[in-house]
N, C-alpha and C positions, 0 to 999 in steps of 0.2 A: 504493500500500500504506500502510495506516495505521501510525502509530508504535507499536511494541511496548514497553510500559512494564513490563519484567521485568528481573531480574538474572541468572537462570539459565534455560537452555533445553536440552532434549534434541534432538539432531539425528540423524536417520537418515543414516548416512554409509557409502557403499560405495567411495568413491574415484572414482566416475564423474563425468561433467560436472556434472549438476544438483546432486548431493549435495555436491560440492566447492564449487561456487558458493554453495550454501546455507550451508555451513560458514563460508566467508569472509565472507559478508554479515553474519552475526551476530557473528563475531569482530570485525569492523570497528566494529560498534555498541558494543563494549565489554562484551558479555554473557559470563558464564561459560558456555562451550559444552561440553556433555557429548555427545561423539559415540558412537554405538553401531553396531555391525555385527552383523547377524543371519545366522547360518548355518542353512541348511535342508537341506544335503546335496547341493546342485547341483554339477555337475562343475567349474564355473568358480570356485567360491568360494575354494579354497585360494590360487590365484594372485591373485585379486581382493583377498583379505584381506591377503596379503603386500604387494601394491602399496599398499593403503590404509594399512597401518602405516608404510610408507616415506614416504608423503605426509604422514601425521600427524607424523612426526619432522621433516620439512622445515618444516611449518607451525608446529610448537611452537617452533622457533627464532625465529620472528617474532611469535608471539602468546602471551604469558604466560597469557592467559585461556582457553587451550585445555586442557581437562581430559583425563585419560587415556582412550584409546579402550577401550570395553568390548565384548566379544564375547558375544552371547546366542545361545542355540540353540533351535531349534524343530523339531518333527517334521514331516517331509514325507511325505504319503501317496502321492505319485506314484512310479511306476516310472521312475526316471531314465533307464534304458537305452532306454526306449521314446520318449523325447522326440524329436520330428521337427523338421526345418527349418521346416516351416510353422507350428509351434506355439511357436517359440522365444520369442516376446515375450509369450505368454499363459501366465500362471501363475494359476490360480484363486484369487481373493480374496487376492492377494498383499499389497495395501496393508492390508487388514484384519488379516492375520497380522502384518505388520511393526508396525503401529500399536498393536495389542493388547499386544505385548511391550514396545514402547517406552513405552507408557502405564503399564504395570505398573512398569517400571523408574523412570519419572519419579515415580510416586506414592511408591515406596519411598524416593526421594531428596528428597521434599518439593518437587518441581518441578512447576509447573502448566502448562508450555508444552512442546509437542512439535512439531517441524517436519519436514516431508517435502518433497522436491523434485519432487513429481508435477506434470506439465504438464497432464494431463487430455486429452491429444490422442488417446489410444487408447480405443476404444469398449468398455472393460472395465467390468463392473458396479460395481466399487469404485474407479473412477478418474474421478470427476467431483466438482464442487463440492457438489452436493446431497447426495451420499453422505457426503462429509467432514463436512458440517454436521450430518447426522443422527448420525454416529458421535461427533462431538464432544459432542453433547447426552447421548448414552448414557454416554460415558466420564467426563464431568464434568471434562474437561481442555480447554485451548485447543489445538486442532490447527491449526497454521499451514501454509498452502500458498501462499506468496507468488508462486510461479511458475505457479500454476494458470491456464490459458488462454493461456499464452505458448508460442511455438514454440521449439525448441531453439536456433536461430540467434539469437533475441532474447535468450535467457539468455546465450549466448556473447558477443554484442555488448556486453551490459551489463557483464560481468565479465572480459572477456578481458585487460584491462590489469593486473588485480590478482590473478588466479588463475593458478597454474602449470598451464595446460591440458595442457602436454606431459607432466605427471606423472599425469594422470588416466587411467583405464582404463575404457572402455565396450565390453566384448566378452564374448560368451558362450563363446568358444573360445580364450582366451588361451594362450600357450605360453611356455616359457622357452628362450631361445637364448643360449648362452655366458654364463649367469648373469643375463641381463636378461629381464624380463617384457615381452612384446610382444603386441599384438592380432593376431588372425588376418587382419583386413583384409577378410573376406568375409561375416561374419554381419550381421544387420540392425542391430545396435547399432553396429558399425563403419561401416556405410554411413550411418547417421543422423549420426554424429559428423563423418564426412568431408564430407557435404553441408552440414552446419551451418557448418563451418569455412570453406567456400567463400564464404559471405556476408561473412566478415571480410576477404577479399582486396580490395585497392583496385581 
């Protein structure tokens, strides 16, 4: 990855594995990092955002260059009650929606760089390097995707010693037990995280 010569950056942050690793990567570089969480009305978002805010508080104690987390809202045309197990990971044009809002926020702040933790491993139309490059030229911003082409376990291996992975939440059906947010352990996101962590075992 080439060196990024910027002072400020907007990072899409959900508190999941990739977005947390992305956040810490730019914090360690000394940039002023502006994390944003985008709510679209999905059933997992309330607990995901609550967990992300807790992770933000934990991280803020260690990095003074972490700016306040900003929550943005978008309209979701999908009938959420109809979402099935088979379609859990597919949200039409998800990255386009996220980056459009993040880009607008960045422009209002006078920030020219926006980062997203996409891996590009899913065959979705807006989840590949070529799409990101075209979107970048249209938006007139630098869209940074440093994890593009990597597997989840590779990201974990690279950042596991500096990122509080135990505080991340990658789950579409989280729940709260005795005041603690916990993953369901059964959805595709949980399975992916569990399989990736296995690579870290000696």
